[in-house]
C-alpha positions in Angstrom: -8.6 -42.2 -40.7 -10.9 -39.3 -40.1 -10.1 -36.4 -37.8 -12.7 -34.3 -36.2 -11.8 -30.6 -36.2 -15.1 -29.3 -34.7 -14.8 -29.9 -30.9 -17.2 -27.5 -29.3 -16.3 -28.5 -25.7 -12.7 -27.3 -26.2 -13.5 -23.7 -27.3 -12.8 -20.7 -25.0 -11.0 -22.5 -22.1 -7.7 -20.6 -22.3 -9.2 -17.1 -21.8 -11.1 -18.2 -18.7 -8.0 -19.9 -17.2 -5.9 -16.8 -17.9 -8.4 -14.6 -16.2 -8.5 -16.8 -13.1 -4.7 -16.9 -13.0 -4.4 -13.1 -13.3 -7.0 -12.6 -10.5 -5.1 -15.0 -8.2 -1.8 -13.3 -9.0 -3.4 -9.9 -8.3 -4.8 -11.1 -4.9 -1.4 -12.5 -3.8 0.4 -9.3 -4.9 -2.2 -7.1 -3.1 -1.8 -9.1 0.1 2.0 -8.9 -0.1 1.9 -5.2 -0.9 -0.1 -4.6 2.3 1.4 -7.2 4.7 5.1 -7.0 4.0 5.6 -3.4 5.2 3.8 -4.1 8.4 5.8 -7.3 9.1 9.0 -5.4 8.2 8.2 -2.6 10.7 7.6 -5.3 13.4 10.9 -7.0 12.7 12.7 -3.7 12.7 11.1 -2.8 16.0 12.3 -6.1 17.5 15.9 -5.3 16.4 15.7 -1.8 17.8 14.3 -3.0 21.1 17.2 -5.5 21.4 19.7 -2.8 20.7 18.1 -0.5 23.2 18.2 -3.0 26.1 21.8 -3.8 25.4 22.7 -0.1 25.4 20.6 0.3 28.6 23.1 -2.1 30.3 26.0 0.1 29.3 24.7 3.3 30.9 27.3 4.9 33.3 26.6 4.9 36.9 24.4 7.7 38.1 22.3 7.9 34.9 18.8 6.4 34.8 18.8 3.5 32.3 15.0 3.5 32.3 14.7 7.0 30.9 17.4 6.3 28.3 15.6 3.1 27.2 12.2 4.8 27.2 13.5 7.6 24.9 15.1 5.1 22.5 11.9 3.1 22.4 9.7 6.1 21.8 11.9 7.1 18.8 11.7 3.5 17.5 7.9 3.5 17.8 7.6 6.7 15.8 10.1 5.5 13.2 8.3 2.3 12.6 4.7 3.7 12.5 3.6 1.8 15.6 0.1 2.7 16.8 -0.1 5.3 19.6 -2.1 2.9 21.8 0.7 0.3 21.9 1.5 -1.2 25.3 5.1 -0.3 26.3 6.6 -1.6 29.5 10.1 -1.0 30.7 11.4 -2.6 33.8 14.7 -3.6 35.5 14.9 -7.3 36.6 18.1 -8.4 38.4 20.3 -5.6 37.1 19.0 -6.3 33.5 16.7 -4.0 31.5 13.7 -5.5 29.9 11.4 -3.9 27.3 8.0 -5.3 26.3 5.9 -3.9 23.5 2.5 -5.2 22.4 0.2 -3.9 19.7 -2.3 -5.0 17.0 -2.5 -3.6 13.4 -5.2 -4.4 10.9 -3.9 -5.3 7.5 -6.1 -5.3 4.3 -5.4 -8.7 2.8 -8.2 -8.8 0.2 -9.1 -5.6 -1.7 -12.1 -3.4 -0.7 -11.8 -4.5 2.9 -13.3 -7.9 2.2 -10.8 -9.6 4.6 -8.7 -7.8 7.2 -5.9 -9.6 9.1 -4.9 -8.6 12.7 -1.1 -8.4 12.9 -0.3 -9.1 16.5 3.0 -7.9 17.8 4.1 -9.1 21.3 7.8 -9.0 22.0 9.9 -8.8 25.2 13.6 -7.8 24.6 16.2 -8.9 27.2 20.0 -8.8 26.8 21.4 -12.3 26.0 24.8 -13.9 25.6 28.1 -12.9 27.0 26.7 -9.7 28.5 25.0 -11.6 31.3 28.0 -13.7 32.4 29.4 -12.6 35.7 
């Protein structure tokens, strides 16, 4: 039985595959590094909006819940690096405070600005659960 040890078609394949895998891992890590903080800020803003509308229901009589809610939302917008051109609406519907925030942020998914993703945030916070039972 004779074995052939000179297989020219099998030479050099591992280095190219390693380079491709490393490039793919780099691209995924780059996208995550840029996208995750933006998504975290959006999720944190949703939570702070929900807290603000619940606290707006607990305002004592005589105080303006809209100004309290507006102040809390402005602080939340600054803390979460939300763009200054974000649409912020606060209104009272049937003795319940509602807050609506909408904005778009561009996220560099691929390096060198090859592909930019538009992160669209559009959320309306209203109190829910036992707080609304009469």
